[in-house]
Each structure stands twice: as structure tokens, then as C-alpha cells.
N, C-alpha and C positions, 0 to 999 in steps of 0.2 A: 430429590433436588430439582426435578423437572418443573415444579411449580414455584421455584424460588424466583424472586425478582432481583434485578441487578442492583437496585438501591439497597435492599436488605443485605445482599451478598457482600457489598462494599462497606456499608455503614457498620456492620458487625466487626469488620476488620479495623475500621477507624478506632473503635473503642478497645479492641483487643490489643492494638499496638500503640496506644495513645501517646506514650513517651518517646517513641522513636521518630527520627527525622523522616518525613515522607517525601518531600520535594526540595531539591536544591536548584534555585533559579538565579544564577549569577551570584550576587552578594546576599541574596535573600534566602531564607529557609522557612519551611512550614512543617510542623509536626503533624502526626496523625490526629492529635487532639485539636490542633488548629483547623484542620480540614473539616473535622466534625462540627465545630462551632460555626465556621463561616458558611458551610454548605447548608446547615440548618437555618441560618439567618436568611440566606438567599431563597431557600424554599418557601419560608414564611412570607418574604417580601413579594415573591411571584404570585402567591395566592392573594396577597393583599392588593396586587395590581389588577386582580380580576381573572387571573388564569384559572382554568378548571381542567379536570382530567380529560386528556385527549388533545389539548392544545399543544401546538408546536412552538418551540423556542429555538432560535437559530444562534450560532456562535461564529463570529468572524474575529477570532482572537489568535494571538501568537502563542507558541509553546510557552508554558509557564504556569505559575500557581493559579492564576485567574482561570485558565482553561479548565483545569481539573476541578476546582471548587465550584465553578459555574455548572459544569455538567453534573456534578454531584447534587447541587441544588435543584437542578431541573428534574433529576430522577426522584429526589426525595419529595418533590411537590406532586409526583404522579404525572408529570408532563413528558412530552416527547422531544428528545434532543435532535437538532439538525446541525451537525458540525460542518462548517464551510471551509474549503481550502483557502488559506490566506494568500495564495499565489494567483488566484483568479482575477480577472478584470472586474471592475465595478459592475459592468453590464452582466457578466456571468453570475456574480453574486446576487444581483437583483433578480435575475431569472430564477435562481434556486430558492431564494427567500419567498418570492411570489408563488412559485409552483408549490412549495410546501404549505403555504398558507400560514406561515409563522406569525404569531401574535406579538412576540417580543424578539428583538435582535440585540445581542451583546456585541459591541464593536470596539476593537482597539483604536486608540486615538488617531493613529496614522491613516486609518481607512475612513474616517468620518466625512471628509470632503467628497470622496467618491460616492458615498452613500447618500449624502445630501443632494448631490447633482441628479441622482436617479430616484429620489424618494417617491415620486409619483408612480414608479413602477414596482413598488414593494407590496402590492396586493393588500392583504388583510392586516398588515403590520400596525400595531397600536402603540408601541413603545420602543424606544431605542435607549440602550444603557451603555455607558462608557465611562472609563476612568477620567476622561476629560469632559465634564458636563458643560455644554453650551446650548443656548436656546432652549428648546424643549427636551433636550437629551437628559435622561435621568442619570444621576450620579451613582456610579458603582459602589462607592464608599457608603452612600446612604442605605443601599440595599443590605449592607453588612452590619447595620446598627444593631447593638445587642438587644434593644427593647423590642425588636421584631423577631427575636429568637423564639423558636418554638417548634414543636413536632408537626409534621404534615403527613397525614395518612389518607391517601385518596382511594384506598381500596384496590390498588393495582395488583393484577395477577400475572402469573408467568406467561400467559398467552397474549397479554396485551402488547400493543406496539410500543416499542421502547426508543427506536432510533430510525430516522430516515437519513441515509448517508448517500450522497450523490457520487456516481462513478466518475472516473477520471475523464471520460468522454473520448477514449481512444478509438471507439468503433461508431462514433456518431453523436447525436445529442445526448448530454448527460442524463442519467436515469436515477430516480430517487429509490434506492434500495431499502426495503423495510425489514427490520429485524425485531423479533419479539424479545421480551425480557428473558424467557427460557433459553432462547437461542444464544443470547449474549452471555448468560451464565455458563451454558455448555461450552462456548468458545473459550471463556476464561479458564474453566477447569482443564480444557484441552491444552491451553498454553502452559499452565502450571505443570501438567503431567509431561507433555512432550519436551519442554525445555528444562524440566527439573528445577524450577524456581524455588528459592528459599529466602528467608529474612536477611541473609548475608549478601544477597545480590544488590549491586549498584548498577542500574541500567541507564545508559546514556541515550536519551531521546533526541535523535538528530532529525528524522523525518517528521513532518507536521503531524500533530495529533488528530487531525481531521481524517487522516487516511488510515493505513493499516494499524498504526499505533493506537488507534481508538479502541481496538479490540484487546490491546496488550495491557494498557494501564490498569484496568480493573484486576487483572491477574497479578500484577506486581503489588498492588495495595493489599490484595487478599492475603498474601504471604508475609507482609510487613517489610517489603523491599524498599530501597531508596531510588527515586526517580531524579535523574539529573538532566536539566533542560538545556537545550541549545536553540537559539532563535533561527539559525539557518546552518546549512552545511558549509563548513570550511575545513579542509583537510588538516591544516596545521592546528587549528583550534580544537579539533577532535582529538588529535594526538596529545595536546596539552591537557585536555580535560581527562582523558584516560589516565595520564600520569598524575595530575593534581588530585582528582577525586577518587582515585584507585578503582576505576570502573571494572566490573567483572564481566559485563555482558553488553554487546552492541549488536544492533541489527542494521544492515545497510543494503541498499540496492546495488547491483554490480557497478554502475557508473560511479557511485560514491567510493566503493571498494578500490576501484582503479585509481581514483584521485588520491586516496589515502596512501597507497603503495608508492605513488610517485611524488609525494609531498616532500619538500626540502627538509632536511634534518630528521628524516624518519628514524634513523638509527640512534639519534641522540635522546630519544624519549624512553622513559621506563614504562614498558607495557606489560610488566610481569604480573600485574593484578588481573589482566584479562584472562578469563577462563573459557568464555564461549563467544564465538563470532558466527552470526547467522546472516546469510545473504538470501534475499527473496525478491519477489515481484517480477523477476526476469531471470532467464538462464545466464550463466557466466561461461565464457570460453574455457575449455579445459586447461590451457596453458596458464591462464590467469589464476585458476583455482590452485594449481601447483604452487605458483609464486606466493599466493596469499598464505598458504599453509606454512611455507618455509619462513616467511617474514614474521608471522604473528606468534607461532609456537604455542598455540592454544587449540582447544577443541573447535572444530569448524563443522557446521552443518548447513544444509540448504532446505528451504521449505518452498513448496508450491502453494500459492494462496489464490483465492478467488473472492472478490467482494460479495458475491451472492451466496457464498457457502462458508464453511468453517474457515477460520483464519489459517489453520494448518490442515491442508488436505493430504499432502504427501510430504515425506521428509527423507532426505538423504543424510544418513547418520554420520556422526563423527568417525565411526569405524570405517565407513565407506570412503572417508577422505584420508585415511592413513596409508600414505604411498609406500611406506617401508614394511607394512604388515605382510606376513607370508600369505600368499594367495591373493594379494591385492589385484583387482581388475581395473586398469586405468579407464576402460570404456564406461565404467559406472559413473565416473565424474561428469559424463555428459547427460546423466539422467537427473530427475528431480526426486528420486527416491521411491519409496513404497508408501501405500496408503496409511494414514494415521489410524490409531486403534479404534476410534469411533466413527470412521468414515468408510464408505464403500465407493470404489472407483470402477467405472466401466469405460470401455473404449467402444464406441458405437458408430454405426453408419447413420445415414439420414433418416432411415426408418426405425432407428433405435434398436437395431439388431447388434448383438455383440460381435466385434471383429475378431478374426483369428489372431492368435499370438503372432506378434511382430508386424501386423498390418496397421496402417494408419487409419485412425478414426477420431471422433470427437470425444473429449473427456466429459462424462456425466458423473455427477456427484450426489451422494445421499448421506446426509449427516444431521445431527440435532442442531447444527448451526446454520442450516439452510435458511434463506430468506423467506419472508412471508409473500413476497412479490414486489412488483414495482409500483410506487405511489402513483395513483391515478392513470395507470397504463395496463388495463386488464388484458388487452389483446397481446401485448408484448409479454406479460406475465405468462399467459397461456402457451406462448411459443417457447419460452425458456424453462418454465417450471412444469415438468411433465411427470405426472404420477408421483410427485414428491422428489423427483430427480431434477437437479439443475444442470442444464446444458451449458457448458463453459465457453463455447466458441473457440476452444483451444484444441488443436490437432496433436495427437500423440500416438505412440505405439507402446506396447508393454511386452517385456521378455518373459521367459519361462519362470523366472524367480520373482516376478511381480514388480520389477523396476519399470517406472514410467519415464519415457523419453519424449520430452516436448519436441514437436516438429515445427509448429508455427501457429499463428492465429488463423482460424478458418478463412477469414476474409482476405488474408494476405497471400494465399496460394497464388502462384503464377502458373499460367498454362501457356507454354511456348512450344510451338510445333506440335500441339496435341498432347504434350507430356506435362505432367504435374511437377512443379519445382517449388520447394519450400525454402524461402530466403534464409532461414536460420542456418541451414547446412553450409550455404555459401559464406555467410558471415563468419562461421566458425573457422573456415579456411583463411579468410582475409585477416582475421585477428591473430593468426600465427605468424604473419609477416612482421619482421622486426621493426619496420618503419610505421606500421598502422597503429594508430591510437584507438579509433573506433570505425565501424563500418555498418552501413545499413543497406539492404538490398531490396529492390522492388521491381515491378513490371511496368513498362511503358508500351503504348501502342506501336505496333510494327506491321507493315503491310504483308511481309513475307511470313513472319513467325506468329502473328497474332499478338503476342506480347514479346518484347525483348527484355532481357535481364540487364538491369543497370545497377552498379554499385556506387554508392556515395561514401567517400572515404575522407576521414580527417587524419592527418599525420601527427606523429609525436613531435614535440619541440626539437628544432634543429635537425630534423630528418628530411631527407630528399628522396622522392620516389616518383617514377614515371608510370604512365599507363602501360607501357611495354613491360616494365618490371613486374607490375601486378598481373598482367595477362600471362607472362611466362611462369609466375609463381603458381597461378591457378591451373596451368596446363597439365601438370602431372598429378594434381590433387583433386580435380573434379572431372566428371564426365563431360563430354563435349557440349551436350545440350544444357548443362548447368553453368557453363562458364559465362560470366557477364560479357555482354556485347559492347558494353560502354562503361568507363570509369569516370566519375565526376569528383574532383577534389574540392572539399569545402573546408573552411576554417574550423567549424564546429557543427555538430548535428543538432537540429532543432529538437526541443523536448516539450512534452506535455506539462501540465501544471504539477504533476506528481513525479516528474523526473524521467519518465520513459521517453525513448527516442520516438519522435512523431514521424513514423515511416510514411504515412499517407501524405503528410505535408510535403515531403520531398518529391513524391511522384505526381501529386495532384496537378501541377502546372502542365504536365504532359498530356493530360486527359481533357483539358479545356477544349470544348468544341466537338468532342466525340459524342455520337448519339448514344452509345452504350459502352459499358466496360466489357472487355473481351471475356473476362472470367466472372 
């Protein structure tokens, strides 16, 4: 299977499950046979436009039928897909399209004005396709015409580049992460195995398909499951969709899970169809995990994922979430689980030596889903991809039974008074306060300490809390050097385009004018 291509892997499923509903997109539906026909037509049309093997095709589309069938068409034509996050600014989109050297760009109508304004910055782009054709924009409907239907075999192999997917940019300039066909097939197989997917699953796509869900949809189609699309996250709409579509599986980041639990009318919705709830992309405070399990009454698991490696690197199993199970260890809920079957996880120091059990080091990953490298960035690739191992930039420790505990991002470590402090530990404590909705901790320059710890806090609706209250709360729960020197209350915490808290955005103003960062 290592030589399989993603287009073959998915196209076979389209024909095997031809009569089943593949996608529910609002009032519209598409069967597996519909996807087979439309993606074949798109593949033929792309070749008709002059695309050849190795050309890049970018997508700035919303979640929906068009996203999936377009990616399938790109794959079937032997081209390289470049999914773009629809929450980026027009300038960020233009930078990614230009950097990838995309020859064709598929654009949802609402993004056309922004693209037109920056068209001169779109590099090698030769054609724009949209459902709303205007000017020289090609009609999406025209590319689906039956007379263009036909097979496209570009001789793609498993080792060929399949996708360039840009990172969320939480650690600096976004990077084009390259994955081969073999890697994406391996990831899809891992998703099927680790999640136990079947044809009876109905999966609610809440996060945008350009991000982690881009690894998941091929696995769902491979088994004949149903994909239910949402354009954006809205907690009440999610509850309604679970009830109406009888959703069996949903994946959310912790911030979405929090909003779901706090949604008005939560108890009035029938969520009995839900069998599996997975949270990922960031750790979740232990007390929230307990509340989530009690509210949903289904199997809950956590995965640790990395864009540069397999979509599932470690997994905290449903059994590890069973708080009433004999021998249950509540401390385990603070971990992200143990390595997946086809992944090797090491905890290493800066010289790539393995750290002793319980000691903090950087996570290094080896898996069949590892990236090929960063697009047009060989020096960065050499730093991050070492002897086949991907260095994650995430700090963690591992216990005697193999459970991995995330500590923080490597670059977010605070050095105060010569001591290392990891923001995650302090945030865990703050999240236990009854009035705190969310908290983010960072370091700011301080003449005495080098860096002073500051906590940015947003409160729950109708809750009141003072700096003194939080300081007192932390007093008995944190070592003296770990207690925040300052608390700043904010209405809400800023987020990146993929929904993660933008910690550096909060602390950056305090570093303006500094000659160097302390750490």
C-alpha cells in the first residue's frame, strides 16, 4: 500500500459506495457516484486548461461539496493541491498562492473582490475559477460539463508530491508543508484504524477543510461514511446538526468544545446518536474534560497532531477518560496519550539525545505520514527534518507507561529569575477558577526577573473577579516563582486563523523597543 496514490485510494471508494450519500451540504446532497462524475470532469477540464503533472492548484473555498470534488479533480489530474484557509486576509492568501506557484485558483464568490485587488501579487497564476464568473474568471459550472468527462492518468506514483499545506503561522511566517501521496494514504489508513471508522459514521465537519480535516475526509470516503458540512462554527447550530443529521462523530478544538458546553438550550437537544467525540489541536484543562464527558455521554478521546507529521501522533483513549473505571488515574487526563501504532515518539534535548523518563524535552516524531519538507525552504527543512525524524517544537515529558504530557511550545518557555516556567501549567490552574472562561500566560520584560509572568484572562458572562482574587487563588496552587506578577483582564483572547489562542500577539506589545528577547 506504500505505493498507492491518494487519488486511486479515494476513487476506488467512490465506485464501491456509488449509491450512498457522501456529502450533506445544507439543503444539498451529493452521492459517491456524483463525486465520481464531477471530479472526473474537473480533472479533464484542468488538463484542458493546460495543467500538467506537478502543477499546483490552489483552493480558497468554503466547506462544502465543491471543496471535496475540486480536491478530487486536482488529484485525478495528477496535480498538486494547495488548500488555503478561508479565514486568512486577502494579502495572506496572495502570499501563499504566489509562494506555491499555483497555476489555477478556485475561489468562492465572496472572496473574489479581495483576490482582484491583489491580482498582481498572485505570481504564476494563469486562471481563476469561481461559481460566480465575472470578467476573465472561469465558470466552475463550465468545468463540470459532461462533454469534458474522461479519465486522467498522469502516471502519478506514491512518492510524488500530493499537497502543499501552509501552517497556521503560530511560530512565525507560514510554511508550505509538503506531503507525498504515500504519506497521505498512510495518514488516512491511520485515521480509519485509530478512530474505528465505518460506513455507518456521520461526521460533522466544523473546522475548515484546509486544516486538519484535510487529512480526515479521504479516510471517511474510503469507508463509505457521510460527511455533513458546516460553513462555520456556531455552538447552537452544531447541536442542531447533531440532532437533525444523527451525527455519530465530531472533532473539535478545545475552544469550540467549551462553547458547545455553554451553549443555550444544550440539554434540549437529542445527542444520543453521538458515539465519539475527539478533541485535538491543543490540550484541554482537566476540569473541562470531566465536564465534557458528563455532558455528552459518549466515547471521548484526545489526539495530539502535528501538521508536519501523521495526523494522529498520540492518542488518549476513551478508556483513559472513564472517570468511574476502577483504577482510573485522573492525572492521565492531563496527558495527550501514547504513541499511535505506526508512530515513534521520542523526547529529546537540543542535541537529539533521549531525555530520561519524566524530564522535559522536545517531541520528535517518526511515521509514514511525515512531511517531505517545506516548500522552497531547504534550510528550514534541514533544521526540522533530522534523519527522518520531525522535530515538533513542542515540549513534553513522558511517564513510565508511555503517556506523553505536553508542557508547552518550545518558543513559549518563560525564563524568570533564571528558572524555566511553562505557561501551560499556570493556565491549567487559572482555568480551575469558577469565574475564568479562558486564560493565556506569557512572559514580558522585567528589569529584576528578566521576564515577568503575566496572565491575560477573559471571564465568564456575568462573572466578576479581581486581580486580588486570582492572585489569592494561585497562592496555594503554584510555586512562588510561577505565580503571575500581573493579571490583565480582556473581553476575549485573540486567535489565529485556525482558532488557536495567539499568545504571542498578547505579549508582543511589551517587547517593542527591546534589543533582544530575554529567552
